[in-house]
C-alpha positions in Angstrom: -10.2 7.8 19.5 -6.9 7.7 17.9 -3.3 6.9 17.2 -0.3 9.0 17.8 2.2 10.0 15.1 5.9 10.2 15.1 6.7 13.1 17.3 9.8 12.3 19.4 10.5 9.2 17.2 14.1 9.0 18.0 13.5 9.6 21.7 10.8 6.9 21.9 12.9 4.5 19.9 15.9 5.0 22.2 13.7 4.4 25.3 12.3 1.2 23.8 15.7 0.0 22.8 17.1 0.7 26.2 14.7 -1.7 27.9 14.2 -4.1 25.1 15.8 -7.0 26.9 13.6 -6.6 30.0 11.8 -9.8 31.0 8.3 -8.3 31.4 6.7 -11.5 32.6 9.1 -11.7 35.5 8.5 -8.0 36.3 4.7 -8.3 36.2 4.6 -11.4 38.4 7.1 -9.9 40.9 5.1 -6.7 41.0 1.8 -8.6 41.3 0.1 -6.2 39.0 -0.2 -5.4 35.2 0.4 -1.8 34.2 -1.9 -1.3 31.2 -2.0 1.9 29.1 -5.5 2.9 28.2 -7.2 6.1 26.8 -8.1 9.0 29.0 -11.7 7.9 28.5 -13.7 6.6 25.5 -17.0 5.1 26.5 -17.4 1.5 25.6 -13.6 1.0 25.0 -11.8 2.3 28.1 -13.3 4.6 30.7 -13.8 4.5 34.5 -17.3 4.0 35.8 -19.0 6.0 38.5 -17.1 4.1 41.1 -13.7 4.7 39.3 -13.5 1.1 38.1 -12.2 0.9 34.5 -14.6 -0.8 32.0 -14.7 -1.4 28.3 -13.7 -3.4 25.3 -10.0 -2.6 25.5 -10.1 -2.9 29.3 -11.3 -6.4 28.9 -8.1 -7.3 27.1 -6.0 -6.0 30.0 -8.1 -7.9 32.5 -7.8 -11.1 30.4 -4.0 -10.8 30.4 -3.9 -10.2 34.1 -6.1 -13.3 34.7 -3.9 -15.4 32.5 -0.6 -14.3 34.1 -1.6 -13.4 37.7 -4.8 -15.4 38.2 -6.5 -12.1 39.1 -8.4 -10.0 36.6 -8.5 -7.1 39.0 -4.7 -6.9 39.4 -4.4 -4.2 36.8 -3.1 -0.6 37.2 -4.8 1.4 34.5 -2.6 4.2 33.2 -4.5 6.9 31.2 -2.6 8.1 28.1 -3.2 10.6 25.4 -2.3 10.5 21.7 0.8 12.4 22.7 1.9 10.4 25.7 1.0 6.7 25.0 4.1 5.7 23.1 6.5 7.3 25.6 4.7 5.5 28.4 5.1 2.1 26.7 8.7 2.7 25.6 9.8 3.9 29.1 8.3 0.9 30.8 5.6 2.9 32.6 3.1 0.4 31.1 3.6 -3.2 30.2 1.1 -3.2 27.4 -0.8 -0.5 25.5 -4.5 -1.3 25.0 -6.2 1.8 23.8 -7.4 2.1 20.3 -4.0 2.4 18.7 -3.5 1.8 15.0 -0.8 -0.6 13.8 1.4 1.2 11.2 4.7 0.5 9.6 6.6 3.3 11.4 5.2 2.4 14.8 6.2 -1.2 14.3 9.6 -0.6 12.8 10.8 2.9 13.7 9.3 3.2 17.2 10.1 -0.5 17.9 6.8 -1.7 19.1 5.3 -5.1 18.5 1.5 -5.1 17.7 0.2 -8.4 19.0 -2.9 -8.6 16.8 -6.0 -6.7 15.8 -8.9 -6.5 18.2 -10.9 -3.9 16.2 -10.9 -3.1 12.5 -11.8 0.5 12.1 -11.5 3.5 9.8 -11.6 7.3 10.1 -14.9 9.2 9.7 -16.6 12.5 10.3 -19.4 13.6 12.6 -21.5 16.8 12.1 -24.6 18.4 13.7 -27.6 17.4 11.7 -28.5 21.1 11.4 -25.5 21.6 9.3 -27.4 19.9 6.4 -24.3 17.9 5.3 -24.8 14.4 4.0 -21.3 13.7 2.7 -17.7 14.5 3.7 -17.2 15.9 0.2 -19.4 18.8 1.2 -17.0 20.0 4.0 -15.0 22.5 2.1 -14.1 25.4 4.4 -15.2 23.6 7.6 -13.6 23.9 11.0 -12.5 20.4 12.1 -11.8 19.3 15.7 -8.8 16.9 15.5 -6.6 15.3 18.2 -3.0 16.4 18.1 -0.2 13.9 17.7 -2.2 11.5 15.7 -2.3 10.0 12.2 -5.8 11.4 12.0 -4.1 14.7 11.2 -2.3 13.2 8.2 -5.3 11.3 7.0 -7.4 14.5 7.2 -4.8 16.5 5.3 -4.6 13.9 2.6 -8.3 13.6 2.2 -9.0 17.3 1.8 -6.0 17.7 -0.6 -7.2 14.8 -2.8 -10.7 16.3 -2.9 -9.6 19.9 -3.5 -11.0 21.2 -0.3 -9.8 23.4 2.5 -10.4 23.2 6.3 -9.4 25.0 9.5 -8.1 22.6 12.2 -9.1 23.0 15.8 -6.5 21.1 17.8 -7.6 19.1 20.8 -5.8 16.6 23.0 -8.4 14.2 24.5 -11.7 12.8 23.5 -13.4 14.8 26.4 -11.9 18.0 25.1 -13.1 17.2 21.5 -16.6 16.5 22.8 -16.6 19.8 24.7 -15.3 21.9 21.8 -17.6 20.2 19.2 -20.8 20.7 21.3 -19.8 24.3 22.0 -19.7 25.0 18.3 -15.9 25.6 18.2 -15.8 23.3 15.2 -18.2 22.1 12.5 -16.8 18.6 12.4 -15.2 16.1 14.7 -13.0 13.5 13.0 -11.6 10.3 14.5 -12.2 6.6 14.1 -15.8 5.7 13.4 -16.0 3.7 16.6 -14.8 6.7 18.6 -17.4 8.9 16.9 -20.1 6.4 17.8 -18.8 6.2 21.4 -18.7 10.0 21.7 -22.2 10.5 20.1 -23.7 8.0 22.5 -22.7 10.2 25.4 -24.6 13.3 24.1 -27.9 14.3 25.6 -29.4 14.2 22.1 -27.4 11.7 20.0 -30.0 11.9 17.2 -29.0 15.5 16.5 -25.6 14.4 15.2 -24.8 12.4 12.1 -21.8 10.2 11.3 -21.2 10.7 7.6 -21.0 7.7 5.4 -17.4 8.0 4.1 -14.6 6.1 5.8 -11.3 7.5 4.6 -8.7 5.2 6.1 -7.8 1.8 7.4 -7.3 1.7 11.1 -6.4 -1.8 12.4 -6.4 -1.3 16.2 -4.8 -3.6 18.7 -2.6 -4.1 21.8 1.1 -3.2 21.5 4.2 -4.1 23.5 7.9 -3.2 23.3 10.2 -4.9 20.8 12.8 -7.3 22.3 10.7 -9.4 24.7 9.3 -12.1 22.6 8.0 -14.1 25.5 5.8 -11.2 26.7 4.7 -10.4 23.1 3.6 -14.1 22.7 1.6 -14.0 25.9 -0.3 -10.8 25.0 -0.8 -12.1 21.4 -2.1 -15.5 22.4 -4.4 -14.2 25.1 -6.1 -12.1 22.4 -6.1 -15.1 20.1 -7.7 -17.2 22.9 -10.6 -14.8 23.1 -11.1 -14.8 19.4 -10.7 -18.6 19.0 -13.1 -19.2 21.9 -15.9 -17.5 20.0 -15.2 -19.5 16.8 -15.1 -22.7 18.7 -18.2 -22.0 20.7 -16.6 -21.6 24.0 -18.6 -19.1 26.1 -18.8 -17.9 29.6 -21.8 -20.1 30.1 -20.2 -23.4 29.0 -16.5 -22.7 29.9 -16.4 -24.8 33.0 -18.1 -27.7 31.3 -15.8 -27.6 28.3 -12.7 -27.1 30.4 -13.3 -30.6 31.9 -12.7 -32.1 28.5 -14.4 -32.4 25.1 -14.2 -34.5 21.9 -12.7 -31.5 20.0 -8.9 -31.6 20.2 -8.4 -27.8 19.5 -10.8 -26.9 22.3 -8.9 -29.2 24.6 -5.6 -27.6 23.6 -7.0 -24.1 24.1 -8.3 -25.0 27.5 -5.3 -27.0 28.7 -6.6 -30.5 28.6 -4.2 -31.6 25.9 -0.7 -30.6 25.0 1.5 -28.2 26.8 0.8 -24.8 25.2 1.0 -22.8 28.5 4.3 -24.3 29.4 5.8 -23.1 26.1 5.6 -19.5 27.2 6.0 -19.8 30.9 2.4 -20.1 32.1 0.3 -23.0 33.4 -2.2 -25.1 31.5 -5.2 -23.1 32.5 -4.1 -19.6 31.4 -6.7 -19.4 28.6 -9.5 -20.7 30.8 -8.8 -17.8 33.2 -8.6 -15.3 30.4 -11.9 -16.3 28.9 -13.6 -16.5 32.3 -13.1 -12.8 32.9 -15.7 -11.6 30.4 -16.4 -14.4 28.0 -15.1 -14.8 24.4 -14.4 -12.0 21.9 -18.0 -11.9 20.7 -19.3 -11.6 24.3 -16.9 -8.8 25.1 -17.9 -7.0 21.9 -21.6 -7.4 22.6 -21.4 -6.3 26.2 -19.3 -3.1 25.6 -19.9 -1.7 22.2 -22.4 -4.0 20.4 -25.7 -3.1 18.8 -27.6 -3.6 22.1 -25.4 -1.0 23.9 -25.6 2.8 23.6 -22.5 2.7 21.3 -24.5 0.5 18.9 -21.7 -0.9 16.7 -22.5 -3.8 14.3 -19.9 -6.5 14.0 -19.1 -5.7 10.4 -15.4 -6.4 9.6 -15.1 -7.5 13.2 -17.3 -10.6 12.8 -15.6 -14.0 12.7 -14.1 -15.1 9.4 -16.8 -17.8 9.3 -19.4 -15.0 9.4 -18.0 -12.8 6.6 -15.7 -10.8 8.9 -11.9 -10.5 9.4 -11.6 -11.9 12.9 -9.4 -15.0 12.7 -7.1 -16.7 15.2 -4.2 -18.9 14.1 -4.6 -22.5 15.2 -4.0 -23.6 18.8 -1.7 -26.5 18.2 
């Protein structure tokens, strides 16, 4: 799972600049559907199920936005994008928001003219190998063949890491996670490198997950989150605060089980503001008072979404780690609702 680099930087920037003044909220409400850019398929994060219905951690963000804006969590057109195509899809207006394991970087923010509306997963790049290779550390990978997605910052991180450690490697270019899985299992490469969460998701889909090892080294910072185009602050605020509502709900103890009860009113002013019982937060960016209630109602708070899609009880098996609430030693933290 990964993040696209800067190919076509000028073209992407020009596209983004050309529609920067678009009023996305008006377009989405007029269309009656949210166009959401997702991956081509990463289990637990964004992938269609057996019935073709998109599911996953990143998908839940799309559905929460649709619920807040359109009062219909199913009013989403999911647009699969690769590392090569995702930024063009966003810049051209093909999608209204990108929600597909994309890393927030300086050049994407400034040069490509995208606004990252927050971080929904703190990640880092790692390496997976077959247990039979007998490797216990990425420092033992000198001379390895490495499956790597093209058009991604993974390529740059990999080159830097091997250079710093005085090692050589042979890249095996791939475009999608499905292709990476196929090539890796076929023995076309010794190693698959991407974000650790992506490695866990890929390994969980194998017939024999225990035959494969994710090495302990994490070689980069990969703050992943939704992105929109520069120039439409109202839309950026909506996407940002929908994500914040999910995060704040967990901190404040608002869950799918008690949402209806708490929405009727509590003694906690911040919960009341979040759920629309006090103040006029929704009005400030063009929505009604119950926008956050609808967003949280889709799949629960951030912790519930994490647990259901990628948590330790799922085949993906990811611990909260850095993605725990700040009150639990993690980095998840919403600005105040006031």
